N, C-alpha and C positions, 0 to 999 in steps of 0.2 A: 504494500499499497505505501502511497505517498508521502507518510509521514515515518515511514521505517527505511531501514535499508535499501538501497538499490538493487541489491541482488534478490528481494523480496518481491511478491506480487505486486504489480505498478496499475494501479485503475486508471483508467481515461474515462469523464466523462465527456459525452457528445462523440460527434463523429471524429474516428480515429484521423490524425494527422498522420500520412503514411508518404515519405519522400520518395521511397523506391516502390515500386508495383511488383510482384512477384507473380507472373502468372504460368501457371502451369498445369498442363492434365497427362493422368498416368491413365496406368490400367494395373486391374489387379486380378488373380483368378479369386471367380467368384462374384465377379462385378457384374452388376445388370446392366444390359443395354439402354442408352435414351428411350428406344422406342417399346422396351420392356415395361417401361417404370414410368410413363410419362401419363399413363392412368392413375396414378395414384400418387401425385406431388405435391408437398408440403411446403411453403414459402413462409420462411423466419424473417424478420427484421431486428435487426440488432447492430446498436453503435459498435465498431470493430475495436478493439486492443488488441487484435491480433498480430503475432509476431512469425510461427512457424506453427506449424502441426506436428513437428519433430517431439514426442512426450517428453524425452529428457530433457529438453531443451524451454516445454513451455512452462508459465505459469502465469497466465494471462485470465481474465473471466471465459472471453470468446473461445479461446484454445480447449480451455475444461470441459467447457460443453461440446466443442469440437473430438476434441481426445474422447470423450466419455463413450460416444457414436460408437469410435473406429478401434477401442482398445477395451482388453479386461481386466479388473484388477483384481489380487488375491480374495480382498475384504470390500464391500462395499456398503452403500445404507440403502433403506427402502423409503421409496418416497422422499419428502421432504423432512423425513427422521434423521437428523445426523447427532441421536445424541447417543447413539447406538451402533455398532457395524453389526453387519450379518455376513457369513460365508457367501464369497463371490468366487474365484478360482478356486480356494482352498479353506479349510478349515484350520484356522489359526490357535496355538495351547499357548498359553502365557506363564509363565514361571512365576509361583509367588513372590519372588523379588523383583517382579518385571523387567529383568534383563535379557532374557531367553522366550523368544517367539520360535515355537515351529512350526511352519507352513506344511499344509497335507493337500497337494491337488485332487481336490473331490472331481471324482467320472472323468471320462475324456473331451478334452476341446482340443478343438480344429482350428487353425488357420489358416486365413481367406483361400492359399493356397493349396488348400487339402492336406496339408501335415499337420500332426499331431504334437500339441503341447509337451513337455517335460520338464523338468528343473532344471537342466541347462538352460532351459528361456530364460526361465525364472531369476538365475542368479545372472545371467547375461543382463538381462534389461537394469536390473537394481543396481547392478556394479556399474555400468555404463551411467548412469545416473550419479551415481557417486564418482565416479574416475572423469566425467568428463567438466564438473565442475560448472553446469550452467544452471538457469537462474532455479529450477527446482534441488538443485542437491541437499541445500541445506536440512530439507526436509530428512534426510538421512546419515546428519553428523552424526559420527561418532558410531555408526552400526557398522557390523559386519555381517556378511553373506554368503555362507557356503552348502554347499550341496550335500545333502545325508545321500540320498538315493535317489533313484528317477522320478520318485513322485514326492520327494520329503526335501525342503529348504528351512535350514536353520538359519536367523537373523539373532546376533548377540550384542549386545551393547553394555560399556564398563560404569555406567549408570542405570538407575531406575529409569525407562522411559515408558512409562504407562499412557503416553499420548501416539505410541506407533500403530495400535490397530486403527485407530480414526488416520492416522498418517498414511498405509498404505492402502486406503480405499479413495485415495486421490488418483485424475486420472495419468498426471505429471508420471507414475508409478505405473501406469501401464505395462502388460508384458508381451513383449516382439517376438517376432519370428525369428530366432539368433542369428540360424542359417540363412537368411534372404537378408538379413542388414548386414552381416559380414560379410558376406557377397559385394555389397555395396559401400564399403567404406568404413565399417561400424566398427567402434572397438570400444574398450572400458579404460579409457585417458583421453586427454584434453587433445589428441592428434587426431579421435573421431571423425571421420567424412563422410557421413550416411545422412544429414541433414537435407541435402538436395532430394535424394533419394526419397526419404518420406515425406517429401514436401509435394511428391507427384504419385507416389504410390504409398498405402498404408499399408504394414505388414504386421495384424494386428489377429485376433479372434472376435472381435466385438461384432456388432449387429449389421456396422455399413462397415463400406470399404470408401477411399478418399477416391472422388472421379476427378474432381478440379480444383484448383485452387490459387486464388487472387487475391493477394494479401491488404490489397486496397476496396477490392469490390465484393466478394462473393466466393464463398464456400459449398461446392456439389457436393453430395454424399448419394449413393444408390447400396442397395442393401446387398450383403454378406450371401451368396448363395451356399455357402458352407458352414453358417453359421449354427450352433450346435448347441446356444447357449438357452437361457429361460425366459429372455425379452424378445420375442418376435415382434418384429416393428410391423405396425399398420402402414407407413408408407416407405415408396418402393424408390423414391427418390426425394432430396430434402433439398432445399435451394436457402442457404443464410446469406443476407444483402446486408451489405455496410451501410444501415441509415439513422440519421441522426432522429431524435427525437422526436420534433416535431412534426418531418415529414413520414414517421413511422404512426403517427395518429390518423393523418389524412389516410394513409395508406390502408390500415387495417380497417377503418370508418367506412372506406371506398370498394373494400372487397377485393384489393392488390394484393394484401396480402392474408396470410392465415393466423399470422404471431406475429405479436409487436413486443419487446423483451425491456425495450428502457422510457416508460412512459412515470413521469411523474405524477404525485397525487392530483394534481391540478389537473392536469393532462387528460387524466381516465374520468373527471366530471364531464359528464352531459357526453357522453358516448351513443348513449341510447342503448335500445332490447336488440340491436342488430350486433351488438359487441359484448362478448361474455370478458368480465374483469376479476381476476385473481388477484388478491391484495392481502401480502403477508409484512410483516416486518422483515428487511433484512438481516443480516449478521453485523451489518457496521453499527458502530455504537460512537454518535458523537457526545464527546466531552469535555470538561472543564479542568484545568490545571491550575492551585494557586501554590504560587512557588514558597518551598518552607525554608530557604536562604535569606535570613534581615540582610544580606548585605544588597540580595534583590530589592527587597521590598518587607517592611517595618510593619506591613500593614497584613499580608498575604500569610507572613510567617507567621503569624498571632494566631492560634486556635481556636479562639471566641470570636475573630474575623470570620475566618472558615467556616464556622457553624453560620453563623450570623448569613452569609452568602446562601448557603446549602438552604437555609430557610427562606430568604429573600427570593428567591426564584419560583415563577409561576410555571410549573411543571405541564399543567394541562392547559394554559396559555400556548406555551411554545410547542405543544402536539397541536394545537387549532390550526398555527398558523403553516404546519408543515405537511398537511393533505393526507388525500388516503391511504391509508395501509401505516402509518406510524404510529409508534406508538413510545411510552413512558421508556426509559433505560430502567430498568429496574434494578442494577449492576453495572459492573464493566464486562462482567459473560454476559451473552445474546441469550433472549431467552428459548431459543431452539435447543441448546447446547446444554448436555452434562451439567450441573450444578447451578444453572442459572434460579435466580433467586423469584418467587412468584410476588406479585403486585402489592401485596401487604407490607412486603418489606423495601419497598421503594421509597426515596425521600422524599418530603409533603412541603408542598408551602406553609410556614405558620410566620404571619407579619407580626404578630406582638413577640415571638420566640426571638424573630429576627433583632426586632429593635432592642430587646434586652442584652441578647448577647454581643452586637454592637457596639452597645454602650460597654458592657463589660469590657471589651475589647481597647475602649480607650480610644478608638478610631475618633480624629478629629474633622473630617472632611476631606481629608487631605487629598488629589485625585489618583487614581488607580490605573493603568493603563491595561487595556485589555487586545492583546495580538492575536491576528488570526490570519490564516491565507484567503486573500483577497480573489484569488480567483479559482477555488473550491466550489464546486455544486456537486452533492452527495447525494445520488437516489433524487434528483430536482431540487433538493433543498439549498438554497444560496448561505453560505456562512455568513456574507456580510448581514443577510436578512436574520436570522440567528442574533449575529453581535447585536444588533441595531436594538432588536425586542428583549435582550439581555441589559443593556446597559439602559433602558427606559426601567424595567423591574428593578434594577437596584436604585436607581435613583429614586424614587417612589421609597424605597427602605433608609433611602439617607446616605446614600454610598454613590459619592463622585467617580464615575467611571470615562476614562479618554480611548475613545476607539485608534488602533493602531493599525488597518489593513495593509499589507504588502504581498506581492506575489510568492506565491509556495516557496518558488525557485529560493528566494530570499528570506523570507521567513521558517524555512525549514535551520538553518543554520541558528538563527536563535532559539528555536523550539530545541533542538537535539542539543546545542552548548546551554541548557538550561538559565536564559537569559531573559525569557519570558515572566513578568510578572503576574497578570493571568493569561491565560493560551485556551484557546479554544481550539480543539482536533478532534480526531476521529482515528477508530482502532478498527480495523477488518482482519479477519481472523487468517492466520498463516493455515491452519488447517481447524477443523470444527473439535478441539478439545480444550477444557475449559485450562488446560496446565497452559494453553499460549497465553493465558491472561496473568501469570504469575510477575509477569513484566513490570505491573504495577507494584509490587510490594519495594519497600525501602530497600535502595541501593541496586535494584535493576533497571534494566534501560530506561522503560518509562519514569518511575520513582525518582532517577536521577537526573532526567529532565524536568522533574517539578523541584529539583534540590532537594530532597527526600533522600537523605545519604542512608548507609547501612548503619542498623543500629538505634536508628530515630523514632522506631516503634517497636520496642522488642514484640509486642501482642501480634501485630501484623507479620511483622517477621517468622513466626514462630508458628503461627498457621499456615504459614506459602510453604516453609519449609515440610510440613506434616502432609498437605498436599500434593507437594513436588515428590513425594516416594509414593504416592497409589495405595491401591488396596481394591477393595469390591466395589463396581458402578457403585452401590450403594452406600461405602463409607467414601469414597470420591465426593459424591452427591454433597455430602455432609461437610466435607472437610472444606469444598470451595465456596458451598452457601456461608460457612462460619468466618472463612477469609474475607467475602465479599462484604458479612454485615459488620466486621472490623473495619475494613477499608472505609466504608459509607462512614461509619462512626467517628473516627479518628485521622482517616486518610484526607491528603489534598486535593482528590479528586472528586469531580462533580458529576456522573453520568447522566447527561440528559436527554437523547433521545436514540430510538431505533427507526432510522429512516424507513419510510413503505416501499416495497417491493412489488410493483405492479405490474401484471402481464394481461396484456388484454389478445385475446382471439375471437375465430370466428366462433358460433353458438356448436357449429359440427364437429369442431376440434376439442376432443375430451381428454379428460386426465392430466389437465395442465397444473403441476405442479412445481411450487420452488421449492430448489436445493440449497444451500448454501455454499456447496462447492462447484456444481457444474451450473445453476440456474436451472434449467430444465433438463429433464432425459428425455431427448428424441425419440429413442426406441420404444419409452414409455406412452406416447402420442397417441391417444386413440382416436375415431372417427365415428359417426353418426350420421 
């Protein structure tokens, strides 16, 4: 995401700015000809952030959706439920210390050229992700992959890694036909040269194969004749077009497209009965940070001032300006993840309490600066709009706020350098596991961006350490809820919103379900 390391997923809002168009057309065993597939074509509009179809190098939302259709993973998720994994290509047994993960291939799985998948393909695919050091390589940091037998692969880690099952469901870890990829330049090192091939041919066992790829305009998928998995696709041909949000609305309303994936909460209003809208909170969380370093701000580093700000914000009002599908963020962990807090635990507006805590803090009306990226719009919500509303709410509470917008490229330095007094940012998941949110603990990545050093809050730190070790799902759920409750009580972060994710589709398209990892499962879409 934009606020994080550049080696991780970068989300581009709006039509992608692509300077070089790669137009490729390939063929693959099992591919359906255009004449065979024309009778059942699905057209999807999406604002592209597409850089490649090579799963070992891909880590952008459009790529996740495309590669979910082309490749299968060891584990997966059912529908939109990312709180727990289910068997995909394999079942995975996790050791009690969450350091050894034994994956056993289930049944027979066939690649699009008709060859059978073995453990060698699994080992090659995962080692290739690690060795190439591409965008998704961080997912397997510290993981060693070895073959036990033709059906079994063992993954080991030096430290407890309870998030690994959720990570294994990511399409970036899709299993490749190692024989085909090696013949076309594939290796498990940085010298790998298979990307060109994988942008013209898919080499997986998924329900679709790659027909053509244009990074600037569209991707075409056709059904894989050799597919023997559980999700038989309804549509024989799928065209994914690069279209910005406003045009997506026109297209889906006018019948030129079947599905529109990037409509804001305001854009879906008034679409009428000719379009079906599926609205859910996204996995993104917009939050405020209040710097705990007195050298940056004596106001925001005061715990009573932090409490006053939490109480002064009218969360219901913020939700109202954000549009359809948006909800209040109950904590830093999104609502669809294991360990999320329910609505009763969310921060609440309390004007009288805010007044009392502000007085207790000794605040004398000095101006406090609110920094934010001026050019970010997340799920259709513009950050300047949120910042202005927060400024107004805090003014009502007696707090003077000066808005300091800056382009994200500029503001990132201040954010990462812990130089902001109050910062307005968002966090999008690297993977759908609550351990991705331990970065908000004292001394961790986002904690340090708020000037919250290690040892600053022993209670929160001890709860974060306990959650990192893992346990059963029930134990982890309680651990992360306890961590978030303590973070909400004494931490410098204020979760504000989970922006809505709105998908518009023709009524004839069924089973449209939002997934926080791959947006929609194309093969699962039905027709009536």
